[in-house]
C-alpha positions as CSV (number, residue, x, y, z in Angstrom):
1,M,83.0,37.9,87.5
2,N,80.7,41.0,87.3
3,Q,79.2,42.8,90.3
4,N,77.1,45.9,89.9
5,G,78.4,46.3,86.3
6,R,82.0,46.4,87.4
7,L,84.5,43.7,86.8
8,V,86.0,42.1,90.0
9,Y,88.1,39.1,90.9
10,D,87.0,36.0,92.8
11,V,88.4,36.0,96.3
12,R,88.1,34.0,99.6
13,D,86.6,35.5,102.7
14,V,88.6,35.8,105.8
15,F,87.5,37.4,109.1
16,T,90.6,37.3,111.3
17,V,94.4,37.6,111.1
18,R,94.5,34.1,112.6
19,E,92.8,32.8,109.4
20,I,95.3,34.6,107.2
21,V,98.2,32.9,109.1
22,L,96.7,29.4,109.3
23,T,95.2,29.2,105.8
24,G,98.4,30.8,104.4
25,A,100.5,27.9,105.9
26,E,98.1,25.4,104.2
27,L,97.7,27.1,100.9
28,F,101.2,28.5,100.3
29,H,103.2,26.0,102.4
30,D,106.6,26.2,100.8
31,E,106.3,29.6,99.1
32,C,108.4,32.5,100.4
33,A,106.6,34.7,102.8
34,F,109.4,37.0,104.0
35,I,112.9,37.8,102.6
36,Y,115.4,40.1,104.2
37,R,119.0,40.8,104.8
38,E,120.7,38.8,107.5
39,G,124.4,39.3,108.0
40,K,126.1,39.3,104.6
41,G,123.4,37.1,103.1
42,V,119.6,36.9,102.6
43,R,117.2,35.0,104.7
44,E,113.9,33.6,103.5
45,V,110.9,32.5,105.6
46,T,108.3,30.2,104.1
47,Y,104.6,30.3,104.9
48,A,105.0,27.0,106.8
49,E,107.8,28.3,108.9
50,L,105.9,31.5,109.5
51,G,102.9,29.5,110.8
52,E,105.1,27.5,113.2
53,N,106.8,30.7,114.4
54,V,103.4,32.4,115.1
55,K,102.2,29.4,117.1
56,A,105.4,29.2,119.1
57,F,105.8,32.9,119.8
58,S,102.1,33.3,120.7
59,T,102.4,30.3,123.1
60,Y,105.4,32.0,124.7
61,L,103.5,35.2,125.2
62,N,100.6,33.3,126.7
63,S,103.0,31.6,129.1
64,R,103.9,35.1,130.4
65,E,100.2,35.6,131.3
66,L,99.6,38.0,128.4
67,E,96.6,36.2,126.8
68,G,93.8,38.7,126.3
69,K,96.1,41.7,127.1
70,K,97.3,44.6,125.1
71,I,100.8,44.2,123.7
72,G,102.8,46.9,122.0
73,V,105.3,46.5,119.2
74,L,108.0,49.2,118.7
75,G,110.8,49.6,116.1
76,K,111.9,49.4,112.5
77,N,110.3,47.3,109.9
78,C,111.6,43.7,110.1
79,Y,110.5,40.1,110.3
80,E,110.4,40.2,114.1
81,W,108.0,43.2,114.0
82,A,105.7,41.4,111.6
83,L,105.9,38.2,113.6
84,T,104.9,40.0,116.8
85,Y,101.9,41.6,115.1
86,L,100.7,38.3,113.6
87,S,101.3,36.3,116.8
88,V,99.4,38.7,119.1
89,C,96.5,38.9,116.7
90,A,96.4,35.2,115.9
91,G,96.7,33.7,119.4
92,T,97.2,36.1,122.3
93,G,95.4,39.4,122.6
94,I,95.2,43.0,121.3
95,I,98.1,44.5,119.3
96,V,99.1,48.1,119.8
97,P,101.6,49.2,117.0
98,L,103.7,52.1,118.4
99,D,105.3,54.9,116.4
100,K,109.1,54.6,116.8
101,E,109.5,58.3,116.1
102,L,107.6,59.4,119.1
103,K,109.5,61.2,121.8
104,P,109.7,59.3,125.1
105,E,107.0,61.6,126.8
106,E,104.7,61.0,123.9
107,L,105.3,57.3,124.0
108,Q,104.7,57.3,127.7
109,Y,101.3,58.8,127.1
110,V,100.3,56.1,124.6
111,I,101.5,53.4,126.9
112,D,99.6,54.7,129.9
113,D,96.5,55.5,128.0
114,S,96.3,52.1,126.2
115,E,97.1,50.2,129.4
116,L,99.8,48.1,127.8
117,S,100.9,44.9,129.5
118,A,104.1,44.3,127.4
119,I,106.1,45.8,124.6
120,V,108.2,43.8,122.1
121,Y,110.8,46.2,120.8
122,M,113.4,46.1,118.0
123,G,117.1,46.9,118.1
124,G,117.8,50.7,118.4
125,M,114.9,51.3,120.7
126,E,116.7,50.6,123.9
127,D,117.2,54.2,125.0
128,K,113.5,55.0,124.5
129,I,112.5,51.9,126.4
130,N,114.9,52.7,129.3
131,A,113.4,56.2,129.5
132,L,109.9,54.9,130.1
133,T,108.2,53.9,133.3
134,G,105.6,51.3,134.3
135,D,105.4,47.7,135.3
136,W,104.7,46.4,131.8
137,I,106.9,43.5,130.5
138,R,109.9,44.5,128.3
139,L,110.6,41.9,125.5
140,P,113.6,42.7,123.3
141,A,113.3,41.3,119.8
142,E,117.0,40.3,119.9
143,N,115.8,37.5,122.1
144,M,113.1,36.4,119.6
145,S,114.9,33.1,118.8
146,D,115.0,32.1,122.4
147,M,111.4,33.1,123.0
148,I,110.3,31.0,119.9
149,R,112.4,28.1,121.2
150,T,110.7,28.3,124.6
151,G,107.3,28.4,122.9
152,E,108.2,25.3,120.8
153,N,109.1,23.4,123.9
154,L,105.9,24.4,125.6
155,L,103.9,23.1,122.5
156,V,105.8,19.8,122.6
157,T,105.0,19.4,126.3
158,G,101.3,19.9,125.7
159,D,100.6,23.6,126.0
160,T,97.4,24.2,124.0
161,S,96.9,27.9,124.7
162,F,97.3,28.8,121.0
163,A,95.0,26.0,119.7
164,D,92.4,26.9,122.4
165,H,92.5,30.6,121.7
166,T,89.5,32.1,120.0
167,V,89.3,35.5,118.2
168,D,86.2,37.5,118.2
169,P,86.5,39.1,114.7
170,K,84.3,42.1,115.6
171,A,85.8,42.9,119.0
172,L,88.7,45.2,119.6
173,G,91.8,43.6,118.1
174,I,94.0,46.4,117.0
175,L,94.6,49.7,118.8
176,L,96.4,52.4,116.8
177,Y,97.2,55.9,118.1
178,T,97.0,58.6,115.4
179,S,97.2,62.4,115.6
180,G,97.5,62.9,111.8
181,T,98.8,66.3,111.0
182,T,96.8,68.1,113.7
183,G,95.4,67.5,117.2
184,L,96.3,65.2,120.0
185,A,96.8,61.4,119.7
186,K,93.6,59.4,119.7
187,G,93.4,55.6,120.1
188,V,91.6,54.2,117.0
189,M,89.9,50.9,117.9
190,L,89.8,48.4,115.0
191,S,88.5,44.9,115.0
192,Q,90.3,42.2,113.0
193,Y,87.2,42.0,110.8
194,N,87.5,45.8,110.0
195,V,91.0,45.1,108.6
196,C,90.3,41.8,107.0
197,S,87.1,43.0,105.3
198,D,89.1,45.8,103.8
199,I,91.8,43.4,102.5
200,V,89.2,41.2,100.8
201,R,87.4,44.2,99.2
202,V,90.7,45.7,97.9
203,V,91.9,42.4,96.3
204,R,88.5,42.1,94.5
205,K,89.7,44.9,92.2
206,V,93.5,44.7,92.5
207,S,95.0,41.3,91.6
208,V,97.7,40.0,94.0
209,G,99.2,36.5,93.8
210,T,102.0,34.3,94.8
211,E,104.3,35.8,92.1
212,D,104.1,39.2,93.8
213,R,106.6,40.7,96.1
214,V,106.4,44.0,97.9
215,L,109.4,46.0,99.1
216,S,108.3,47.4,102.5
217,V,109.6,50.9,103.2
218,L,106.8,52.8,105.0
219,P,106.6,52.3,108.8
220,L,104.6,49.2,109.7
221,H,102.9,50.9,112.7
222,H,100.7,52.8,110.1
223,T,97.6,50.9,109.0
224,Y,98.3,51.7,105.3
225,E,101.6,49.8,105.2
226,C,100.5,47.1,107.7
227,T,97.3,46.3,105.8
228,A,98.5,46.7,102.2
229,G,102.2,45.8,102.6
230,L,101.8,43.0,105.1
231,L,98.4,41.4,105.6
232,A,97.1,41.8,102.0
233,I,100.3,40.2,100.6
234,L,100.2,37.3,103.1
235,Y,96.5,36.8,102.3
236,A,97.4,36.4,98.6
237,G,100.5,34.3,99.1
238,G,103.0,36.9,97.9
239,S,106.3,37.7,99.7
240,I,107.5,40.7,101.7
241,A,111.1,42.1,101.5
242,Y,112.3,44.6,104.1
243,N,114.3,47.8,103.3
244,D,116.2,48.7,106.5
245,S,117.4,52.1,105.3
246,L,116.3,54.5,102.6
247,R,120.0,55.0,101.8
248,R,120.0,51.4,100.5
249,L,116.7,51.6,98.6
250,T,118.3,51.5,95.2
251,E,120.3,48.4,96.2
252,D,117.3,46.7,97.7
253,F,115.3,47.2,94.5
254,K,118.0,45.3,92.6
255,L,118.5,42.7,95.4
256,F,114.8,41.8,96.0
257,S,113.2,42.6,92.6
258,P,109.8,43.6,93.9
259,T,106.7,43.6,91.7
260,V,104.8,46.0,93.9
261,F,106.0,49.2,95.7
262,I,103.9,51.0,98.3
263,A,104.9,54.6,98.9
264,V,103.9,58.1,99.9
265,P,104.2,60.9,97.3
266,L,107.3,62.4,98.7
267,I,109.3,59.1,98.1
268,L,107.8,58.8,94.6
269,E,108.7,62.4,93.8
270,T,112.2,61.9,95.0
271,L,112.7,58.7,92.9
272,R,111.2,60.3,89.8
273,N,113.4,63.5,90.2
274,S,116.4,61.3,90.7
275,I,115.7,59.6,87.4
276,L,115.3,62.9,85.6
277,R,118.5,64.3,87.1
278,K,120.4,61.2,85.8
279,Y,119.1,61.9,82.3
280,K,120.0,65.5,82.6
281,N,123.6,64.7,83.6
282,I,124.2,62.5,80.6
283,K,125.3,64.1,77.4
284,G,122.2,64.2,75.1
285,G,120.1,62.7,78.0
286,S,117.4,65.3,77.8
287,A,116.8,64.6,74.1
288,V,116.7,60.8,74.8
289,L,114.2,61.3,77.6
290,A,112.0,63.5,75.4
291,L,112.1,60.8,72.7
292,Q,111.3,58.0,75.1
293,R,108.4,60.0,76.6
294,R,106.9,60.5,73.2
295,A,107.3,56.8,72.3
296,S,105.6,55.8,75.6
297,D,102.8,58.2,75.1
298,A,102.2,56.8,71.6
299,V,102.0,53.3,73.1
300,G,99.4,54.4,75.6
301,R,98.8,53.3,79.2
302,S,97.2,50.1,78.2
303,N,100.6,48.6,77.3
304,S,102.7,49.1,80.4
305,A,105.0,46.2,79.4
306,L,106.0,47.9,76.2
307,S,106.6,51.2,78.1
308,R,108.9,49.4,80.5
309,R,110.9,48.1,77.5
310,I,111.2,51.7,76.2
311,F,112.5,52.8,79.6
312,S,114.5,49.6,80.1
313,T,117.2,51.3,82.1
314,V,114.6,52.7,84.5
315,R,113.0,49.2,84.8
316,D,116.3,47.6,85.6
317,A,117.0,50.3,88.3
318,F,113.8,49.1,90.0
319,G,114.9,45.5,90.0
320,G,113.4,44.5,86.6
321,R,110.1,43.2,87.8
322,L,108.2,46.2,89.2
323,T,104.8,46.7,87.6
324,R,102.7,48.5,90.1
325,I,103.1,51.4,92.5
326,L,100.5,52.1,95.2
327,S,100.5,55.7,96.4
328,G,98.6,57.0,99.4
329,A,98.6,59.2,102.6
330,A,98.8,62.5,100.6
331,P,98.1,63.8,97.1
332,L,100.4,62.7,94.3
333,S,101.1,65.4,91.7
334,P,99.8,64.6,88.2
335,E,103.2,65.3,86.7
336,V,104.9,62.7,88.9
337,Y,102.0,60.3,88.2
338,E,102.3,60.7,84.4
339,D,106.0,60.2,84.4
340,L,105.8,57.0,86.5
341,E,103.1,55.7,84.1
342,R,105.3,56.6,81.1
343,F,108.1,54.5,82.7
344,G,105.7,51.6,82.5
345,F,104.5,51.4,86.1
346,Q,100.7,51.2,86.8
347,V,100.2,53.8,89.5
348,L,97.2,53.1,91.8
349,I,96.2,55.9,94.1
350,G,94.3,55.0,97.3
351,Y,92.5,57.1,99.9
352,G,91.7,56.2,103.5
353,L,92.3,56.9,107.1
354,T,93.3,54.8,110.1
355,E,89.6,55.0,111.1
356,T,88.7,53.2,107.8
357,S,91.2,50.4,108.1
358,P,92.4,52.3,106.0
359,V,91.4,52.1,102.3
360,C,87.9,53.1,101.3
361,I,88.4,54.7,97.8
362,M,91.0,53.7,95.3
363,H,92.0,53.0,91.8
364,S,91.9,49.4,90.5
365,D,93.2,47.2,87.8
366,F,90.2,48.4,85.7
367,Y,90.5,52.2,86.4
368,R,93.2,54.7,87.2
369,C,93.6,58.4,86.5
370,A,96.0,61.1,87.5
371,D,93.6,63.6,88.9
372,D,91.3,61.5,91.2
373,I,91.3,58.8,93.8
374,G,89.0,56.4,92.0
375,Y,85.9,54.7,93.3
376,P,84.8,53.3,96.7
377,V,86.0,49.7,97.3
378,S,83.4,47.0,97.1
379,G,80.9,47.1,100.0
380,V,81.8,50.6,101.1
381,D,79.3,53.5,100.9
382,V,80.4,57.1,100.4
383,K,78.5,60.4,100.4
384,L,79.3,64.1,100.5
385,L,77.8,66.1,103.4
386,D,76.5,69.6,102.8
387,P,78.0,70.1,99.3
388,D,78.5,73.7,98.2
389,E,77.7,75.3,94.9
390,N,80.8,73.6,93.4
391,G,79.8,70.2,94.7
392,V,82.4,70.2,97.4
393,G,81.3,68.6,100.6
394,E,82.8,66.6,103.6
395,L,83.4,63.0,102.7
396,A,81.6,60.5,104.8
397,V,82.1,56.7,104.7
398,R,80.1,53.7,105.9
399,G,81.1,50.0,105.7
400,P,82.5,47.0,107.5
401,N,85.9,48.8,107.5
402,V,84.9,51.7,109.7
403,M,86.4,51.7,113.2
404,L,84.7,50.7,116.4
405,G,85.4,54.1,117.8
406,Y,88.1,56.1,119.7
407,Y,89.5,54.4,122.8
408,K,88.1,55.8,126.1
409,N,86.8,58.8,124.1
410,P,83.0,58.5,123.5
411,E,82.6,62.3,123.0
412,E,85.0,62.3,120.0
413,T,83.5,59.1,118.7
414,A,80.0,60.6,118.8
415,R,81.3,63.6,116.9
416,V,82.6,61.7,113.9
417,L,80.3,58.6,113.9
418,T,76.6,58.9,113.2
419,D,74.4,55.9,112.2
420,G,77.5,54.1,111.0
421,W,78.7,57.0,108.9
422,F,82.2,58.2,109.6
423,R,83.0,61.9,108.9
424,T,86.5,61.9,107.5
425,G,87.2,65.6,107.8
426,D,88.3,65.7,104.1
427,L,86.6,67.7,101.5
428,A,85.8,66.1,98.1
429,R,83.8,66.3,95.0
430,Q,82.7,63.8,92.3
431,K,83.8,64.1,88.6
432,E,81.3,63.5,85.9
433,N,82.4,59.8,85.6
434,G,81.6,59.3,89.4
435,A,85.2,59.1,90.5
436,Y,86.1,61.2,93.6
437,Q,88.6,64.0,94.0
438,I,89.9,65.2,97.3
439,T,90.0,69.0,97.5
440,G,91.4,69.5,101.0
441,R,91.0,69.1,104.7
442,R,88.1,70.7,106.4
443,K,90.4,71.8,109.3
444,S,92.9,73.4,107.1
445,M,90.4,75.3,104.9
446,I,90.8,79.1,105.2
447,V,87.6,81.1,105.4
448,T,87.7,84.9,104.8
449,Q,85.5,87.4,106.6
450,N,83.1,87.6,103.7
451,G,82.8,83.8,103.7
452,K,85.1,83.0,100.8
453,K,86.7,79.5,101.1
454,I,90.3,78.9,100.2
455,F,91.8,75.4,100.0
456,P,95.5,75.5,101.0
457,E,96.2,72.2,99.1
458,E,95.3,73.9,95.8
459,L,97.8,76.7,96.4
460,E,100.4,74.2,97.6
461,Y,100.0,72.2,94.4
462,Y,100.8,75.3,92.2
463,L,103.8,76.1,94.4
464,D,105.2,72.6,94.6
465,K,105.0,72.3,90.7
466,H,107.9,74.9,90.5
467,P,111.3,73.2,90.1
468,L,112.8,75.5,92.6
469,V,110.3,74.6,95.4
470,K,110.8,71.5,97.4
471,E,107.6,71.7,99.5
472,S,105.2,74.2,100.9
473,M,102.4,74.8,103.4
474,V,99.7,77.4,103.1
475,F,97.7,78.6,106.1
476,G,95.7,81.6,107.3
477,E,97.0,84.1,109.8
478,E,94.8,86.6,111.6
479,G,95.3,90.1,110.3
480,E,93.9,93.5,111.3
481,R,91.0,93.3,108.9
482,D,90.9,89.8,107.5
483,V,92.8,86.5,107.4
484,V,96.2,86.7,105.7
485,V,96.9,83.9,103.4
486,T,100.5,82.8,104.2
487,A,102.8,80.4,102.5
488,A,105.8,78.7,104.2
489,V,108.1,77.6,101.4
490,F,111.1,75.2,101.6
491,P,113.2,75.8,98.5
492,D,115.0,73.1,96.5
493,Y,118.3,74.5,97.6
494,E,120.3,72.3,95.2
495,A,118.4,73.7,92.2
496,V,118.4,77.3,93.7
497,D,122.2,77.1,94.3
498,E,122.7,76.0,90.7
499,R,120.8,79.0,89.4
500,L,122.5,81.5,91.7
501,A,125.9,80.1,90.8
502,K,125.5,81.4,87.3
503,D,125.6,84.9,88.8
504,G,128.5,84.1,91.0
505,I,126.5,83.8,94.2
506,T,127.2,81.0,96.6
507,P,125.7,80.0,100.0
508,D,128.7,81.9,101.6
509,S,127.9,85.1,99.7
510,P,126.5,87.9,101.9
511,E,123.6,88.5,99.6
512,Y,122.7,84.8,99.4
513,R,119.7,84.7,101.7
514,E,118.2,87.8,100.2
515,K,118.5,86.4,96.7
516,V,116.8,83.1,97.7
517,R,114.0,85.1,99.3
518,E,113.6,87.2,96.1
519,I,113.4,84.0,94.0
520,M,110.7,82.5,96.2
521,L,108.7,85.7,96.3
522,G,108.8,85.8,92.5
523,I,107.5,82.3,92.3
524,V,104.6,83.1,94.7
525,R,103.8,86.2,92.6
526,E,103.7,84.0,89.5
527,V,101.2,81.7,91.2
528,N,99.1,84.7,92.4
529,E,98.7,85.8,88.8
530,M,96.7,82.7,88.2
531,L,94.4,83.2,91.1
532,P,91.4,85.5,92.0
533,S,92.4,88.3,94.4
534,F,90.8,86.7,97.5
535,R,92.8,83.5,97.1
536,R,96.2,85.2,96.6
537,I,99.1,84.5,98.9
538,M,100.1,87.8,100.7
539,K,102.9,86.7,103.0
540,V,105.8,84.2,102.5
541,N,108.1,82.5,105.0
542,V,111.2,81.1,103.3
543,R,112.4,78.2,105.3
544,K,116.0,77.1,105.9
545,T,115.1,73.6,107.0
546,E,112.5,71.0,106.0
547,F,109.1,71.0,107.6
548,V,108.3,68.9,110.7
549,K,106.5,65.8,109.4
550,T,104.6,62.7,110.5
551,T,106.2,59.3,109.9
552,T,104.3,59.0,106.6
553,R,106.0,62.2,105.5
554,K,103.0,64.5,105.8
555,I,103.6,68.0,107.0
556,K,102.3,68.7,110.5
557,R,100.1,71.7,110.0
558,A,99.6,72.3,113.7
559,A,103.3,72.4,114.5
560,E,104.2,76.0,115.4
561,E,107.7,75.8,113.9
562,N,106.2,75.0,110.5
563,M,104.4,78.3,110.6
564,T,107.0,80.6,112.1
565,E,110.4,79.5,110.9
566,G,112.0,81.4,108.0
567,D,112.7,84.7,106.4
568,N,109.4,86.7,105.9
569,G,108.4,88.6,102.8
570,N,105.5,90.4,101.3
571,A,104.1,88.6,98.3
572,A,101.8,91.5,97.1
573,A,102.5,92.5,93.5
574,E,105.0,95.3,93.2
């Protein structure tokens, strides 16, 4: 099928999560919907069983007088988490996914602000739940079987609350609290149509079917994982496997053999670097890697299957069936992108925010490229506001995926929403082929006294490319005469220690910290040589610990400890 000159797939429309659940039970009845570890074995849940569980658990919730109410879900990724989300959306009320990494006082704020009536919580969350106050209902997921059984008995005895429940697709259905990397938590109001329209538009250009399986790793309370790694897979009849610990990620790849992996760049960089280290540690491994890279480059990106055969050991390490990797939430370096493609994986980069349900621009089965985020998904309009002389402007988005607004915050809603256009706060430009590139965040942009603009993300890219740098954050500090461009750098201590060991210096040596600082200052000065004088880094903080991050592994730019911790140094050329 061809739409506006671009190839797309035929898909079915859905408007609510209820439709996804009920049509899934009909269309994919005996297919596997979920698979996960249970005891020493593996448990599978079919679409038919999922449909019955949703009806029963929703009926139970309604029997607790929760119909039409806001219900939170808290804890690790698991079937019970997914069942709660689906049941509330399909037959009870408004779902409020909660970040399990929040401190009790932060969680208390979200509970009070959202006016929750109940929370379903997974194992391991008991201490947090006990630290919270309020007269909301506490529902431990360890009792899920009993609650489902109660719901089944209610259905048998004539309870029709699920059958009678109606969902307004364009009313508030999902309430998510997000602070991103800066600012206070805001409640993003999404309708079920917001999310479902996004799913339908994404699968118009990315094929997903019953043979597909995703290994779910990212936290489900984030819209990215919940939409792409849960709802989109169920919409298409695929299956979802749950990884309960990153320490068992390698084991789970082999156990579950996913075809799709959804991740953030930090996870992908870690996996890629682990593969490269294994080659390095094998005698002659570096030569083999170079030969395989050349062979894969000769094959080209259009024949991923042949590339996977060239890198058969890498393919097998990922379970043998992995074909596609979806990356989002932060920029993926072109070096990591190219290596993953060489291994035979099609890497699709997506862009979006919670406020856009979330995907609004992405690669597709028909286009992907290392240095951009692709094109708007079908039915979504994009424009650049106030572009500068380089074509860089603030990205604005309009479409059925754009949020209803911020909960109980009309002022902030009015600030970012105008005539249906949502101001993302991200700066972008278009390439000659029309694809979009993100250049940075408007809030993080550094402006000098003479009006020069500096994008921290560009400087971070150069720093993070160095093999001795694990991660970095660039920001502006107020100086006596002008803003001081400052870099906080967290070294790759394993690689640094290996280098220093050649000179007989170990972490216990008295000169160790000073040598580490000298190495990092040298790297910064190398980067400065590539930059015009006004964009050069003048101050460096060398960190001893990782940056404080969000649960999608993005550095929190507003966290004071991310700007102050570390050994200081002057990066001006000597």
